C-alpha positions, 0 to 999 in steps of 0.5 A: 149957797142955801139948798146947795148940797154939793158939800154934803155929797162930797162928804158922803162920798169921802166917807163912803169911798175914801175911808176904806183901806186900800187893799193890795192884791198879788202883783202890786209890788213886794212889801215886807211881811207885816207883823201887825195888821193894817187899820181896816180903814183910812184914819186920816180921812176919818180925822178930816171928817171929824175935824170938819164936823166939829168946825161946823158944830162949833160955828153954829153953837157959837151963835146958837148955844141952844142948838140941840144935839148935832145929828149922828149922821155926819152928812146931815151936819150942814142941813142941821147948821143951816136950820139953826142959822135961819135967824143969823144976821146976814154977815153970820149966814155968809160966814157959815156958807163960806165955811161950808163952801170951803169944806166942800173944796177941801173934801173935793181936793182930799178925793183928788179933784183939784180942778175945783179951784180952776172954777174960781177967779183970782181975787187979785186980778180976776183972771180965771183958771187958778191952779192947785199947788199941793205942796203949798196947799194953796191956789195959784194964779196963772196970770204971769202979771199977777205977782206979789212984791217978790215977783212970785205968783199970787197964791190963795188959801181955800178960805179966801176963795170960799169967802169971795165966792159966797160974797159974790153969791150974796151980792147977786142975791141982794141985788136981785131982790 
């Protein structure tokens, strides 16, 4: 939650390691002769980073229009947003933390770490060990009795997992004080 820099670390790693264009050396398979050179970096990852930063900036500016300029270093956007959220109502702070946590999950999945969803209980049955379904872009419950009206396993978007995770943290924090 507050002070947790996991999302910043994931964004930094995504930016540093996953924007590099994958180079193929000899013996990596035959390809057609290129008529144009490839992009020097992975544009999809840059788009993902840009979208994430814009979402955080938009959320912060919606509540604090005079927040000032966002930092030019994308990895500092979360600290910037939290600084300007210090005066937010608890519900708005919780929404910001859920947004940041969801983006952390998205960054991890974009880097191939789908195990981050396994660390969350199912919002329907409370069973631990959700699995990531890449085709659906959702986490699925492994409990065979946790099914919807059509008999299919419950699936959850990352937004729902983040909301429940942050709500538990805020509830624990408020009951501890």
